[in-house]
PDB file of N, CA, C and O in Angstrom:
ATOM      1  N   MET A   1     167.128-159.314 -31.961  1.00  0.00           N
ATOM      2  CA  MET A   1     166.988-159.382 -30.518  1.00  0.00           C
ATOM      3  C   MET A   1     166.575-158.000 -29.995  1.00  0.00           C
ATOM      4  O   MET A   1     167.243-157.003 -30.269  1.00  0.00           O
ATOM      5  N   LYS A   2     165.487-157.950 -29.252  1.00  0.00           N
ATOM      6  CA  LYS A   2     165.015-156.710 -28.661  1.00  0.00           C
ATOM      7  C   LYS A   2     165.697-156.504 -27.311  1.00  0.00           C
ATOM      8  O   LYS A   2     165.742-157.416 -26.486  1.00  0.00           O
ATOM      9  N   ILE A   3     166.217-155.326 -27.095  1.00  0.00           N
ATOM     10  CA  ILE A   3     166.896-155.000 -25.840  1.00  0.00           C
ATOM     11  C   ILE A   3     165.877-154.420 -24.862  1.00  0.00           C
ATOM     12  O   ILE A   3     165.060-153.576 -25.231  1.00  0.00           O
ATOM     13  N   ALA A   4     165.934-154.875 -23.624  1.00  0.00           N
ATOM     14  CA  ALA A   4     165.022-154.411 -22.586  1.00  0.00           C
ATOM     15  C   ALA A   4     165.259-152.937 -22.272  1.00  0.00           C
ATOM     16  O   ALA A   4     166.344-152.398 -22.491  1.00  0.00           O
ATOM     17  N   GLU A   5     164.216-152.309 -21.756  1.00  0.00           N
ATOM     18  CA  GLU A   5     164.300-150.915 -21.339  1.00  0.00           C
ATOM     19  C   GLU A   5     164.051-150.833 -19.832  1.00  0.00           C
ATOM     20  O   GLU A   5     163.574-151.794 -19.228  1.00  0.00           O
ATOM     21  N   ILE A   6     164.368-149.704 -19.233  1.00  0.00           N
ATOM     22  CA  ILE A   6     164.156-149.507 -17.803  1.00  0.00           C
ATOM     23  C   ILE A   6     162.681-149.738 -17.478  1.00  0.00           C
ATOM     24  O   ILE A   6     161.797-149.201 -18.145  1.00  0.00           O
ATOM     25  N   GLY A   7     162.430-150.541 -16.447  1.00  0.00           N
ATOM     26  CA  GLY A   7     161.069-150.842 -16.024  1.00  0.00           C
ATOM     27  C   GLY A   7     160.510-152.130 -16.591  1.00  0.00           C
ATOM     28  O   GLY A   7     159.487-152.619 -16.111  1.00  0.00           O
ATOM     29  N   ASP A   8     161.158-152.694 -17.606  1.00  0.00           N
ATOM     30  CA  ASP A   8     160.708-153.969 -18.175  1.00  0.00           C
ATOM     31  C   ASP A   8     160.951-155.098 -17.181  1.00  0.00           C
ATOM     32  O   ASP A   8     161.881-155.042 -16.376  1.00  0.00           O
ATOM     33  N   ILE A   9     160.114-156.112 -17.247  1.00  0.00           N
ATOM     34  CA  ILE A   9     160.304-157.308 -16.432  1.00  0.00           C
ATOM     35  C   ILE A   9     160.900-158.379 -17.335  1.00  0.00           C
ATOM     36  O   ILE A   9     160.364-158.676 -18.402  1.00  0.00           O
ATOM     37  N   ILE A  10     162.022-158.959 -16.891  1.00  0.00           N
ATOM     38  CA  ILE A  10     162.701-159.971 -17.696  1.00  0.00           C
ATOM     39  C   ILE A  10     162.813-161.276 -16.923  1.00  0.00           C
ATOM     40  O   ILE A  10     162.697-161.308 -15.698  1.00  0.00           O
ATOM     41  N   GLU A  11     163.042-162.351 -17.673  1.00  0.00           N
ATOM     42  CA  GLU A  11     163.266-163.667 -17.088  1.00  0.00           C
ATOM     43  C   GLU A  11     164.599-164.180 -17.609  1.00  0.00           C
ATOM     44  O   GLU A  11     164.936-163.991 -18.777  1.00  0.00           O
ATOM     45  N   PHE A  12     165.357-164.835 -16.724  1.00  0.00           N
ATOM     46  CA  PHE A  12     166.670-165.352 -17.091  1.00  0.00           C
ATOM     47  C   PHE A  12     167.006-166.522 -16.187  1.00  0.00           C
ATOM     48  O   PHE A  12     166.341-166.739 -15.174  1.00  0.00           O
ATOM     49  N   LYS A  13     168.024-167.270 -16.545  1.00  0.00           N
ATOM     50  CA  LYS A  13     168.506-168.410 -15.750  1.00  0.00           C
ATOM     51  C   LYS A  13     167.382-169.309 -15.246  1.00  0.00           C
ATOM     52  O   LYS A  13     167.237-169.514 -14.041  1.00  0.00           O
ATOM     53  N   GLU A  14     166.603-169.833 -16.155  1.00  0.00           N
ATOM     54  CA  GLU A  14     165.586-170.833 -15.818  1.00  0.00           C
ATOM     55  C   GLU A  14     164.593-170.382 -14.759  1.00  0.00           C
ATOM     56  O   GLU A  14     164.349-171.114 -13.799  1.00  0.00           O
ATOM     57  N   GLY A  15     164.023-169.211 -14.907  1.00  0.00           N
ATOM     58  CA  GLY A  15     162.930-168.808 -14.049  1.00  0.00           C
ATOM     59  C   GLY A  15     163.146-167.623 -13.136  1.00  0.00           C
ATOM     60  O   GLY A  15     162.183-167.143 -12.538  1.00  0.00           O
ATOM     61  N   LEU A  16     164.355-167.129 -12.998  1.00  0.00           N
ATOM     62  CA  LEU A  16     164.558-165.928 -12.191  1.00  0.00           C
ATOM     63  C   LEU A  16     163.967-164.738 -12.937  1.00  0.00           C
ATOM     64  O   LEU A  16     164.087-164.642 -14.159  1.00  0.00           O
ATOM     65  N   LYS A  17     163.326-163.829 -12.197  1.00  0.00           N
ATOM     66  CA  LYS A  17     162.691-162.668 -12.805  1.00  0.00           C
ATOM     67  C   LYS A  17     163.111-161.416 -12.067  1.00  0.00           C
ATOM     68  O   LYS A  17     163.447-161.459 -10.884  1.00  0.00           O
ATOM     69  N   GLY A  18     163.088-160.301 -12.778  1.00  0.00           N
ATOM     70  CA  GLY A  18     163.422-159.038 -12.149  1.00  0.00           C
ATOM     71  C   GLY A  18     163.037-157.860 -13.005  1.00  0.00           C
ATOM     72  O   GLY A  18     162.646-158.011 -14.162  1.00  0.00           O
ATOM     73  N   ILE A  19     163.152-156.679 -12.417  1.00  0.00           N
ATOM     74  CA  ILE A  19     162.828-155.430 -13.099  1.00  0.00           C
ATOM     75  C   ILE A  19     164.134-154.761 -13.514  1.00  0.00           C
ATOM     76  O   ILE A  19     165.057-154.633 -12.710  1.00  0.00           O
ATOM     77  N   VAL A  20     164.207-154.337 -14.768  1.00  0.00           N
ATOM     78  CA  VAL A  20     165.401-153.679 -15.300  1.00  0.00           C
ATOM     79  C   VAL A  20     165.519-152.287 -14.681  1.00  0.00           C
ATOM     80  O   VAL A  20     164.596-151.477 -14.762  1.00  0.00           O
ATOM     81  N   GLU A  21     166.669-152.026 -14.062  1.00  0.00           N
ATOM     82  CA  GLU A  21     166.929-150.721 -13.445  1.00  0.00           C
ATOM     83  C   GLU A  21     167.849-149.849 -14.287  1.00  0.00           C
ATOM     84  O   GLU A  21     167.752-148.622 -14.252  1.00  0.00           O
ATOM     85  N   LYS A  22     168.745-150.485 -15.047  1.00  0.00           N
ATOM     86  CA  LYS A  22     169.686-149.729 -15.872  1.00  0.00           C
ATOM     87  C   LYS A  22     170.041-150.556 -17.094  1.00  0.00           C
ATOM     88  O   LYS A  22     170.198-151.774 -17.012  1.00  0.00           O
ATOM     89  N   VAL A  23     170.165-149.885 -18.222  1.00  0.00           N
ATOM     90  CA  VAL A  23     170.542-150.552 -19.466  1.00  0.00           C
ATOM     91  C   VAL A  23     171.943-150.095 -19.844  1.00  0.00           C
ATOM     92  O   VAL A  23     172.198-148.900 -19.992  1.00  0.00           O
ATOM     93  N   ASN A  24     172.850-151.060 -19.999  1.00  0.00           N
ATOM     94  CA  ASN A  24     174.214-150.786 -20.434  1.00  0.00           C
ATOM     95  C   ASN A  24     174.385-151.249 -21.872  1.00  0.00           C
ATOM     96  O   ASN A  24     173.446-151.775 -22.471  1.00  0.00           O
ATOM     97  N   GLU A  25     175.557-151.060 -22.423  1.00  0.00           N
ATOM     98  CA  GLU A  25     175.810-151.433 -23.820  1.00  0.00           C
ATOM     99  C   GLU A  25     175.606-152.928 -24.061  1.00  0.00           C
ATOM    100  O   GLU A  25     174.986-153.312 -25.053  1.00  0.00           O
ATOM    101  N   ASN A  26     176.116-153.770 -23.176  1.00  0.00           N
ATOM    102  CA  ASN A  26     176.049-155.217 -23.378  1.00  0.00           C
ATOM    103  C   ASN A  26     175.201-155.956 -22.344  1.00  0.00           C
ATOM    104  O   ASN A  26     175.088-157.180 -22.404  1.00  0.00           O
ATOM    105  N   SER A  27     174.604-155.228 -21.397  1.00  0.00           N
ATOM    106  CA  SER A  27     173.891-155.899 -20.304  1.00  0.00           C
ATOM    107  C   SER A  27     172.866-154.976 -19.665  1.00  0.00           C
ATOM    108  O   SER A  27     172.778-153.790 -19.982  1.00  0.00           O
ATOM    109  N   VAL A  28     172.095-155.558 -18.756  1.00  0.00           N
ATOM    110  CA  VAL A  28     171.155-154.778 -17.957  1.00  0.00           C
ATOM    111  C   VAL A  28     171.410-155.079 -16.482  1.00  0.00           C
ATOM    112  O   VAL A  28     171.898-156.157 -16.140  1.00  0.00           O
ATOM    113  N   ILE A  29     171.083-154.132 -15.615  1.00  0.00           N
ATOM    114  CA  ILE A  29     171.131-154.345 -14.178  1.00  0.00           C
ATOM    115  C   ILE A  29     169.690-154.569 -13.731  1.00  0.00           C
ATOM    116  O   ILE A  29     168.798-153.776 -14.035  1.00  0.00           O
ATOM    117  N   VAL A  30     169.481-155.674 -12.998  1.00  0.00           N
ATOM    118  CA  VAL A  30     168.138-156.132 -12.678  1.00  0.00           C
ATOM    119  C   VAL A  30     167.935-156.185 -11.169  1.00  0.00           C
ATOM    120  O   VAL A  30     168.801-156.663 -10.436  1.00  0.00           O
ATOM    121  N   ASP A  31     166.779-155.687 -10.703  1.00  0.00           N
ATOM    122  CA  ASP A  31     166.384-155.768  -9.301  1.00  0.00           C
ATOM    123  C   ASP A  31     165.595-157.060  -9.117  1.00  0.00           C
ATOM    124  O   ASP A  31     164.508-157.209  -9.674  1.00  0.00           O
ATOM    125  N   LEU A  32     166.138-157.991  -8.340  1.00  0.00           N
ATOM    126  CA  LEU A  32     165.527-159.305  -8.153  1.00  0.00           C
ATOM    127  C   LEU A  32     164.439-159.330  -7.096  1.00  0.00           C
ATOM    128  O   LEU A  32     163.741-160.336  -6.972  1.00  0.00           O
ATOM    129  N   THR A  33     164.270-158.270  -6.333  1.00  0.00           N
ATOM    130  CA  THR A  33     163.257-158.267  -5.275  1.00  0.00           C
ATOM    131  C   THR A  33     161.842-158.274  -5.852  1.00  0.00           C
ATOM    132  O   THR A  33     160.872-158.366  -5.099  1.00  0.00           O
ATOM    133  N   TYR A  34     161.712-158.179  -7.159  1.00  0.00           N
ATOM    134  CA  TYR A  34     160.409-158.285  -7.826  1.00  0.00           C
ATOM    135  C   TYR A  34     159.773-159.651  -7.576  1.00  0.00           C
ATOM    136  O   TYR A  34     158.550-159.761  -7.492  1.00  0.00           O
ATOM    137  N   MET A  35     160.598-160.687  -7.459  1.00  0.00           N
ATOM    138  CA  MET A  35     160.086-162.050  -7.269  1.00  0.00           C
ATOM    139  C   MET A  35     159.480-162.198  -5.876  1.00  0.00           C
ATOM    140  O   MET A  35     160.049-161.728  -4.891  1.00  0.00           O
ATOM    141  N   ASP A  36     158.318-162.858  -5.798  1.00  0.00           N
ATOM    142  CA  ASP A  36     157.669-163.093  -4.504  1.00  0.00           C
ATOM    143  C   ASP A  36     158.541-163.948  -3.591  1.00  0.00           C
ATOM    144  O   ASP A  36     158.568-163.738  -2.379  1.00  0.00           O
ATOM    145  N   ASN A  37     159.255-164.913  -4.175  1.00  0.00           N
ATOM    146  CA  ASN A  37     160.070-165.844  -3.391  1.00  0.00           C
ATOM    147  C   ASN A  37     161.547-165.447  -3.370  1.00  0.00           C
ATOM    148  O   ASN A  37     162.416-166.306  -3.219  1.00  0.00           O
ATOM    149  N   TYR A  38     161.834-164.163  -3.519  1.00  0.00           N
ATOM    150  CA  TYR A  38     163.212-163.666  -3.546  1.00  0.00           C
ATOM    151  C   TYR A  38     164.009-164.112  -2.319  1.00  0.00           C
ATOM    152  O   TYR A  38     165.174-164.492  -2.442  1.00  0.00           O
ATOM    153  N   LYS A  39     163.398-164.069  -1.155  1.00  0.00           N
ATOM    154  CA  LYS A  39     164.115-164.407   0.085  1.00  0.00           C
ATOM    155  C   LYS A  39     164.428-165.892   0.197  1.00  0.00           C
ATOM    156  O   LYS A  39     165.267-166.281   1.009  1.00  0.00           O
ATOM    157  N   ASP A  40     163.766-166.734  -0.605  1.00  0.00           N
ATOM    158  CA  ASP A  40     164.048-168.168  -0.599  1.00  0.00           C
ATOM    159  C   ASP A  40     165.395-168.491  -1.241  1.00  0.00           C
ATOM    160  O   ASP A  40     165.987-169.537  -0.975  1.00  0.00           O
ATOM    161  N   PHE A  41     165.871-167.579  -2.090  1.00  0.00           N
ATOM    162  CA  PHE A  41     167.153-167.757  -2.765  1.00  0.00           C
ATOM    163  C   PHE A  41     168.222-166.979  -2.017  1.00  0.00           C
ATOM    164  O   PHE A  41     167.927-165.964  -1.385  1.00  0.00           O
ATOM    165  N   ASP A  42     169.440-167.440  -2.083  1.00  0.00           N
ATOM    166  CA  ASP A  42     170.560-166.739  -1.453  1.00  0.00           C
ATOM    167  C   ASP A  42     171.216-165.863  -2.522  1.00  0.00           C
ATOM    168  O   ASP A  42     172.307-166.163  -3.007  1.00  0.00           O
ATOM    169  N   LEU A  43     170.523-164.768  -2.881  1.00  0.00           N
ATOM    170  CA  LEU A  43     170.976-163.906  -3.968  1.00  0.00           C
ATOM    171  C   LEU A  43     171.144-162.475  -3.487  1.00  0.00           C
ATOM    172  O   LEU A  43     170.526-162.050  -2.511  1.00  0.00           O
ATOM    173  N   GLU A  44     171.993-161.744  -4.191  1.00  0.00           N
ATOM    174  CA  GLU A  44     172.108-160.313  -3.962  1.00  0.00           C
ATOM    175  C   GLU A  44     170.817-159.645  -4.450  1.00  0.00           C
ATOM    176  O   GLU A  44     170.034-160.256  -5.178  1.00  0.00           O
ATOM    177  N   ARG A  45     170.606-158.414  -4.053  1.00  0.00           N
ATOM    178  CA  ARG A  45     169.392-157.689  -4.447  1.00  0.00           C
ATOM    179  C   ARG A  45     169.386-157.379  -5.947  1.00  0.00           C
ATOM    180  O   ARG A  45     168.333-157.383  -6.585  1.00  0.00           O
ATOM    181  N   ARG A  46     170.562-157.112  -6.496  1.00  0.00           N
ATOM    182  CA  ARG A  46     170.683-156.782  -7.922  1.00  0.00           C
ATOM    183  C   ARG A  46     171.690-157.716  -8.581  1.00  0.00           C
ATOM    184  O   ARG A  46     172.573-158.276  -7.932  1.00  0.00           O
ATOM    185  N   THR A  47     171.526-157.865  -9.901  1.00  0.00           N
ATOM    186  CA  THR A  47     172.492-158.646 -10.667  1.00  0.00           C
ATOM    187  C   THR A  47     172.598-158.066 -12.071  1.00  0.00           C
ATOM    188  O   THR A  47     171.754-157.277 -12.495  1.00  0.00           O
ATOM    189  N   VAL A  48     173.639-158.465 -12.783  1.00  0.00           N
ATOM    190  CA  VAL A  48     173.878-158.030 -14.152  1.00  0.00           C
ATOM    191  C   VAL A  48     173.589-159.201 -15.073  1.00  0.00           C
ATOM    192  O   VAL A  48     174.033-160.322 -14.823  1.00  0.00           O
ATOM    193  N   VAL A  49     172.838-158.936 -16.149  1.00  0.00           N
ATOM    194  CA  VAL A  49     172.478-159.980 -17.105  1.00  0.00           C
ATOM    195  C   VAL A  49     172.813-159.486 -18.510  1.00  0.00           C
ATOM    196  O   VAL A  49     172.405-158.393 -18.903  1.00  0.00           O
ATOM    197  N   ASN A  50     173.555-160.292 -19.262  1.00  0.00           N
ATOM    198  CA  ASN A  50     173.893-159.971 -20.637  1.00  0.00           C
ATOM    199  C   ASN A  50     172.634-159.963 -21.486  1.00  0.00           C
ATOM    200  O   ASN A  50     171.698-160.718 -21.222  1.00  0.00           O
ATOM    201  N   HIS A  51     172.606-159.111 -22.509  1.00  0.00           N
ATOM    202  CA  HIS A  51     171.437-159.017 -23.386  1.00  0.00           C
ATOM    203  C   HIS A  51     171.091-160.353 -24.039  1.00  0.00           C
ATOM    204  O   HIS A  51     169.928-160.586 -24.366  1.00  0.00           O
ATOM    205  N   LYS A  52     172.061-161.227 -24.237  1.00  0.00           N
ATOM    206  CA  LYS A  52     171.823-162.513 -24.882  1.00  0.00           C
ATOM    207  C   LYS A  52     171.150-163.515 -23.953  1.00  0.00           C
ATOM    208  O   LYS A  52     170.656-164.544 -24.414  1.00  0.00           O
ATOM    209  N   ASN A  53     171.121-163.230 -22.648  1.00  0.00           N
ATOM    210  CA  ASN A  53     170.721-164.236 -21.665  1.00  0.00           C
ATOM    211  C   ASN A  53     169.384-163.975 -20.976  1.00  0.00           C
ATOM    212  O   ASN A  53     169.129-164.536 -19.910  1.00  0.00           O
ATOM    213  N   TYR A  54     168.529-163.145 -21.554  1.00  0.00           N
ATOM    214  CA  TYR A  54     167.217-162.925 -20.949  1.00  0.00           C
ATOM    215  C   TYR A  54     166.153-162.817 -22.027  1.00  0.00           C
ATOM    216  O   TYR A  54     166.442-162.654 -23.212  1.00  0.00           O
ATOM    217  N   ARG A  55     164.901-162.915 -21.564  1.00  0.00           N
ATOM    218  CA  ARG A  55     163.783-162.619 -22.460  1.00  0.00           C
ATOM    219  C   ARG A  55     162.849-161.665 -21.730  1.00  0.00           C
ATOM    220  O   ARG A  55     162.684-161.751 -20.513  1.00  0.00           O
ATOM    221  N   ILE A  56     162.244-160.762 -22.477  1.00  0.00           N
ATOM    222  CA  ILE A  56     161.347-159.769 -21.898  1.00  0.00           C
ATOM    223  C   ILE A  56     159.983-160.409 -21.685  1.00  0.00           C
ATOM    224  O   ILE A  56     159.395-160.952 -22.620  1.00  0.00           O
ATOM    225  N   ILE A  57     159.480-160.347 -20.455  1.00  0.00           N
ATOM    226  CA  ILE A  57     158.164-160.900 -20.129  1.00  0.00           C
ATOM    227  C   ILE A  57     157.094-159.821 -20.258  1.00  0.00           C
ATOM    228  O   ILE A  57     156.024-160.058 -20.818  1.00  0.00           O
ATOM    229  N   GLU A  58     157.395-158.630 -19.733  1.00  0.00           N
ATOM    230  CA  GLU A  58     156.422-157.535 -19.737  1.00  0.00           C
ATOM    231  C   GLU A  58     157.148-156.235 -19.960  1.00  0.00           C
ATOM    232  O   GLU A  58     158.090-155.896 -19.243  1.00  0.00           O
ATOM    233  N   ALA A  59     156.695-155.502 -20.977  1.00  0.00           N
ATOM    234  CA  ALA A  59     157.341-154.225 -21.287  1.00  0.00           C
ATOM    235  C   ALA A  59     156.643-153.086 -20.570  1.00  0.00           C
ATOM    236  O   ALA A  59     157.045-151.931 -20.708  1.00  0.00           O
TER     237      ALA A  59
END
């Protein structure tokens, strides 16, 4: 499993996308405002995603 790096774009939870802002030991912190339709969802600006639960779309 490849771990994302800062600036990578990842996808998780069936289509949510974001830019990695910080890499932790077991997770990454992701900025969700990358998505064009971010305001359509009732989400916080950032979220934490475990390394097991995402795939890297663009490095």
